[in-house]
C-alpha positions as CSV (number, residue, x, y, z in Angstrom):
1,M,104.6,-84.1,133.2
2,S,101.9,-81.8,134.5
3,E,101.1,-81.6,138.2
4,R,97.8,-82.9,139.4
5,I,95.9,-80.9,142.0
6,N,92.9,-82.6,143.7
7,L,90.1,-80.4,145.1
8,S,87.1,-81.7,147.1
9,R,83.6,-80.3,146.6
10,E,84.0,-78.2,149.8
11,Q,87.2,-76.7,148.5
12,L,85.5,-75.9,145.1
13,Y,82.5,-74.4,146.9
14,T,84.8,-72.2,149.0
15,A,86.8,-71.1,146.0
16,V,83.8,-69.9,143.9
17,W,81.8,-68.3,146.7
18,T,84.6,-66.3,148.4
19,K,85.8,-64.5,145.3
20,P,84.8,-64.0,141.6
21,I,85.2,-67.1,139.5
22,A,87.8,-65.4,137.3
23,V,90.0,-64.7,140.3
24,A,89.5,-68.2,141.7
25,A,90.3,-69.7,138.4
26,V,93.6,-67.8,138.1
27,E,94.6,-68.8,141.6
28,L,93.8,-72.4,140.8
29,G,95.7,-72.3,137.6
30,M,92.8,-72.9,135.2
31,T,90.4,-71.1,133.0
32,S,87.0,-69.8,134.2
33,E,85.2,-72.1,131.8
34,R,87.1,-75.1,133.1
35,L,86.3,-74.2,136.7
36,K,82.6,-73.8,136.0
37,R,82.6,-77.2,134.2
38,V,84.2,-78.9,137.1
39,C,81.7,-77.3,139.5
40,R,78.8,-78.5,137.4
41,E,80.2,-82.0,137.2
42,D,80.6,-82.2,141.0
43,E,77.2,-80.5,141.5
44,V,78.7,-77.4,143.2
45,P,76.3,-74.4,142.9
46,L,77.7,-71.3,141.2
47,P,77.0,-67.6,142.1
48,S,74.6,-65.7,139.8
49,L,76.0,-63.5,137.1
50,G,75.6,-60.3,139.1
51,H,76.5,-61.7,142.5
52,W,79.7,-59.8,143.1
53,R,78.1,-56.5,142.2
54,K,75.7,-56.8,145.1
55,S,76.3,-55.4,148.6
56,P,77.9,-57.7,151.2
57,V,74.5,-58.1,152.9
58,R,72.7,-59.2,149.7
59,R,75.6,-61.5,148.7
60,E,75.3,-63.3,152.1
61,R,71.6,-63.5,151.7
62,D,71.8,-64.9,148.2
63,T,74.5,-67.5,148.9
64,V,73.4,-71.0,148.0
65,P,74.5,-73.7,150.4
66,L,76.5,-76.7,149.2
67,P,74.1,-79.7,148.7
68,P,75.2,-83.0,150.2
69,A,77.1,-85.3,147.8
70,K,75.2,-88.2,146.3
71,P,75.7,-91.5,148.1
72,G,78.6,-93.5,146.8
73,K,80.0,-90.6,144.8
74,L,83.4,-89.3,145.7
75,S,84.6,-86.7,143.2
76,V,87.7,-84.6,143.0
77,A,88.7,-82.0,140.4
78,R,91.8,-82.9,138.5
79,L,93.4,-79.7,137.3
80,G,96.3,-80.3,134.9
81,R,98.7,-77.4,135.0
82,H,102.4,-77.0,134.9
83,P,103.7,-75.7,138.3
84,A,105.1,-72.6,136.5
85,H,101.6,-71.6,135.5
86,R,99.9,-72.3,138.8
87,A,98.9,-69.1,140.5
88,L,100.1,-68.9,144.1
89,P,98.8,-66.4,146.7
90,A,100.7,-63.2,146.5
91,V,102.6,-62.2,149.6
92,P,103.5,-58.6,150.0
93,P,107.2,-57.9,150.8
94,P,108.2,-57.2,154.4
95,E,107.3,-53.6,155.5
96,H,110.9,-52.5,155.7
97,D,111.5,-53.6,152.1
98,R,108.5,-51.9,150.6
99,H,108.6,-49.0,148.3
100,D,107.6,-45.7,149.8
101,C,104.5,-45.5,147.6
102,T,103.5,-49.0,148.8
103,K,104.0,-48.0,152.4
104,R,101.8,-44.9,152.1
105,T,99.2,-46.9,150.2
106,A,99.2,-49.7,152.8
107,D,98.7,-47.2,155.6
108,A,95.8,-45.6,153.7
109,L,94.1,-48.9,153.1
110,E,94.6,-49.9,156.7
111,K,92.9,-46.8,158.0
112,G,90.1,-46.8,155.4
113,K,86.7,-48.3,155.6
114,P,84.9,-50.5,153.0
115,D,82.6,-48.5,150.7
116,G,79.1,-49.6,149.6
117,R,80.7,-52.4,147.5
118,G,82.9,-53.6,150.2
119,K,86.1,-52.2,148.7
120,L,88.9,-50.3,150.5
121,V,89.9,-47.2,148.6
122,A,93.2,-45.5,149.0
123,V,93.3,-41.7,148.5
124,G,95.9,-39.1,149.2
125,S,99.1,-37.4,148.1
126,G,101.7,-39.9,146.8
127,I,99.2,-42.8,147.5
128,A,98.5,-45.1,144.6
129,S,94.9,-45.3,143.4
130,V,93.8,-48.7,144.8
131,A,90.2,-50.0,145.2
132,V,90.0,-53.7,146.3
133,R,88.2,-55.8,148.9
134,P,90.0,-56.5,152.1
135,H,91.0,-60.1,151.3
136,N,92.8,-58.8,148.1
137,V,94.8,-56.1,149.9
138,P,98.0,-58.2,150.4
139,R,98.1,-59.1,146.7
140,A,97.3,-55.6,145.6
141,L,100.2,-54.3,147.7
142,A,102.5,-57.0,146.2
143,I,101.6,-55.9,142.7
144,L,102.0,-52.2,143.5
145,D,105.4,-52.8,145.1
146,A,106.6,-54.9,142.1
147,L,105.3,-52.2,139.7
148,C,107.2,-49.4,141.6
149,E,110.4,-51.4,141.7
150,A,110.2,-52.3,138.0
151,A,109.5,-48.6,137.2
152,E,112.6,-47.4,139.0
153,D,114.7,-50.1,137.5
154,A,113.6,-48.9,134.0
155,G,114.6,-45.3,134.8
156,L,111.1,-44.1,135.6
157,S,109.9,-42.6,138.9
158,I,106.8,-42.4,141.1
159,S,105.5,-39.0,141.9
160,E,105.2,-38.5,145.7
161,K,103.2,-35.2,145.5
162,S,100.4,-35.9,143.0
163,V,97.0,-37.2,144.0
164,P,97.0,-40.1,143.3
165,A,100.5,-41.2,142.7
166,V,101.5,-41.5,139.0
167,L,104.3,-42.9,136.9
168,V,106.6,-40.2,135.6
169,V,108.1,-40.9,132.1
170,A,110.5,-38.1,130.9
171,G,108.5,-35.5,132.7
172,V,105.1,-36.9,131.5
173,Q,102.7,-38.1,134.3
174,V,101.1,-41.4,133.5
175,P,98.3,-42.2,135.8
176,F,97.6,-45.8,137.0
177,A,95.0,-47.5,139.1
178,L,94.7,-51.0,140.6
179,I,91.0,-52.0,140.8
180,E,89.0,-55.1,141.4
181,N,86.0,-56.2,139.4
182,Q,84.2,-59.4,138.6
183,R,87.1,-60.7,136.5
184,G,89.6,-60.1,139.3
185,L,92.3,-57.4,139.7
186,E,93.0,-55.0,136.8
187,L,95.8,-52.5,136.4
188,V,94.6,-49.4,134.4
189,V,97.6,-47.5,133.0
190,G,97.3,-44.2,131.1
191,E,94.4,-41.9,130.3
192,G,91.2,-42.6,128.4
193,I,92.5,-41.0,125.2
194,G,92.5,-43.8,122.6
195,E,95.9,-45.5,122.7
196,G,96.7,-43.6,125.8
197,Q,95.1,-46.2,128.1
198,R,95.3,-49.9,128.5
199,L,93.8,-52.4,130.9
200,W,96.1,-55.1,132.2
201,A,94.2,-58.0,133.8
202,D,94.9,-61.5,135.1
203,K,95.2,-64.3,132.6
204,A,94.9,-68.0,133.1
205,T,98.6,-68.4,132.4
206,A,100.0,-65.1,133.7
207,R,99.1,-63.0,136.6
208,L,99.6,-59.3,137.0
209,E,102.6,-59.9,139.2
210,D,104.4,-61.7,136.4
211,R,103.7,-58.9,133.8
212,V,104.9,-55.7,135.6
213,T,108.0,-55.5,133.4
214,D,105.8,-55.4,130.3
215,I,103.5,-52.9,131.9
216,V,106.3,-50.5,132.7
217,A,107.7,-50.8,129.2
218,D,104.3,-50.1,127.8
219,A,104.0,-47.0,130.0
220,R,106.4,-45.2,127.7
221,L,103.8,-45.6,124.9
222,H,101.1,-44.2,127.2
223,A,103.4,-41.2,128.0
224,Q,103.8,-40.5,124.3
225,A,100.1,-40.7,123.7
226,I,99.4,-38.4,126.7
227,E,102.1,-35.9,125.5
228,A,100.7,-35.9,122.0
229,H,97.2,-35.3,123.4
230,E,98.4,-32.5,125.6
231,R,100.2,-30.9,122.7
232,R,97.0,-31.0,120.6
233,I,95.1,-29.3,123.4
234,A,97.8,-26.7,123.7
235,D,97.8,-26.0,120.0
236,R,94.0,-25.8,120.0
237,N,94.0,-23.4,122.9
238,A,96.8,-21.3,121.3
239,S,94.7,-21.1,118.1
240,R,91.6,-20.0,120.0
241,R,93.6,-17.4,121.9
242,A,95.0,-16.0,118.6
243,E,91.5,-15.9,117.1
244,E,90.2,-14.1,120.2
245,V,93.0,-11.6,120.0
246,D,92.2,-11.0,116.3
247,R,88.6,-10.4,117.1
248,L,89.4,-7.9,119.9
249,Q,91.9,-6.2,117.6
250,F,89.3,-6.0,114.8
251,S,86.7,-4.6,117.2
252,K,89.1,-1.9,118.5
253,R,90.1,-0.8,115.0
254,L,86.5,-0.6,113.8
255,T,85.5,1.4,116.9
256,F,88.5,3.8,116.3
257,L,87.7,4.4,112.6
258,T,84.0,4.7,113.3
259,E,84.6,7.4,115.8
260,H,86.6,9.4,113.3
261,A,84.0,8.8,110.6
262,D,81.3,10.1,113.0
263,R,83.4,13.3,113.6
264,L,83.5,13.9,109.8
265,V,79.7,13.5,109.6
266,E,79.3,15.8,112.6
267,A,81.6,18.4,110.9
268,D,79.5,18.3,107.8
269,K,76.3,18.9,109.8
270,V,77.8,21.8,111.7
271,Q,79.1,23.3,108.5
272,R,75.7,23.1,106.8
273,L,74.2,24.7,109.9
274,A,76.7,27.6,109.8
275,E,76.0,28.1,106.0
276,H,72.3,28.2,106.7
277,L,72.7,30.7,109.5
278,R,74.8,32.9,107.3
279,A,72.2,32.7,104.5
280,T,69.4,33.8,106.9
281,D,71.3,36.4,108.9
282,E,70.1,40.0,108.2
283,G,72.9,41.5,110.2
284,S,70.7,42.7,113.1
285,L,71.4,39.7,115.4
286,L,73.9,40.6,118.1
287,R,75.2,37.1,118.9
288,M,75.2,35.6,115.5
289,R,78.7,36.6,114.6
290,E,80.1,35.0,117.7
291,I,78.1,31.8,117.1
292,L,79.3,31.5,113.6
293,R,82.9,32.1,114.6
294,W,82.5,29.3,117.3
295,L,81.0,26.9,114.7
296,D,83.8,27.6,112.2
297,T,86.4,26.8,114.9
298,Y,84.6,23.6,116.0
299,T,84.3,22.4,112.5
300,A,88.0,23.0,111.9
301,Q,88.9,21.1,115.0
302,L,86.7,18.1,114.0
303,R,88.3,18.0,110.5
304,E,91.8,18.4,112.0
305,R,91.2,15.3,114.3
306,C,90.3,13.3,111.2
307,S,93.4,14.3,109.3
308,A,95.9,11.6,108.3
309,V,98.5,12.9,110.8
310,S,96.0,12.9,113.8
311,V,94.6,9.5,112.9
312,D,98.1,8.0,112.6
313,R,99.1,9.5,116.0
314,E,96.0,8.3,117.8
315,A,96.3,4.8,116.3
316,G,99.7,4.6,117.8
317,D,98.3,5.6,121.2
318,W,95.6,2.9,120.9
319,R,98.2,0.3,119.9
320,I,96.0,-1.2,117.3
321,W,98.3,-1.0,114.3
């Protein structure tokens, strides 16, 4: 037989105006639609769609007061749920029993100040990525501690040096983050690379605290996706490096051969000049014999540097073949 829980209008009003409806519904052991329907039946005003995205000041200003009940009408909400499915407030473990990561994260949240959306954000080495509002801190710490314990029981570990803390699966770092949105708390595991990421959220019949074992088991799939993604990146980078090496090698070889080809062209030009000088020399010029001798020597040197032996030797010095 299911348990009956009776809520007054004041209790319903407090539930839907102090936290997002999805979170309130989970804690009350019912669906969001059921909670909205109960509020409408009992004439309890509901927050607007974007209420929880507003700043604390605007939320307080836009809060609708609870109207008085109609005379002669006494209504209570009957929520039929099995006790096993009723969400109870999460209580973090005693400080001395907490995981080291949970302790560091708790200290960071305690010292932090709410941001523009009223959330406390934990940042630092070995500190889990957590962004929740103050009233959800105890539950966030309880979820984090359960996750750390379940990970170590499964043979995984929590990195104490990375920023933020990550799950380590066979040497692969799997990031995770505990965040709060309109639907309640969400645990983001993995990276945004297709199957490498998954969002775990509260359900009407199962809270995050009850699913940490499944989350840890699924972390191995995230690790495989991350490892495959990193392998593809490494292969692509190696291919690009090989292509760059080939381009540099081609450029060096072309420069090397072009220089030798230019020497041959220069040798031909010098030789033509020497032949022209000989053809126009009348034998009366004093320096012409020395000039022609120098041109012949220079032409021979150019042709020698372009010989097969010289080219092979210089190519070895350049290390391009």
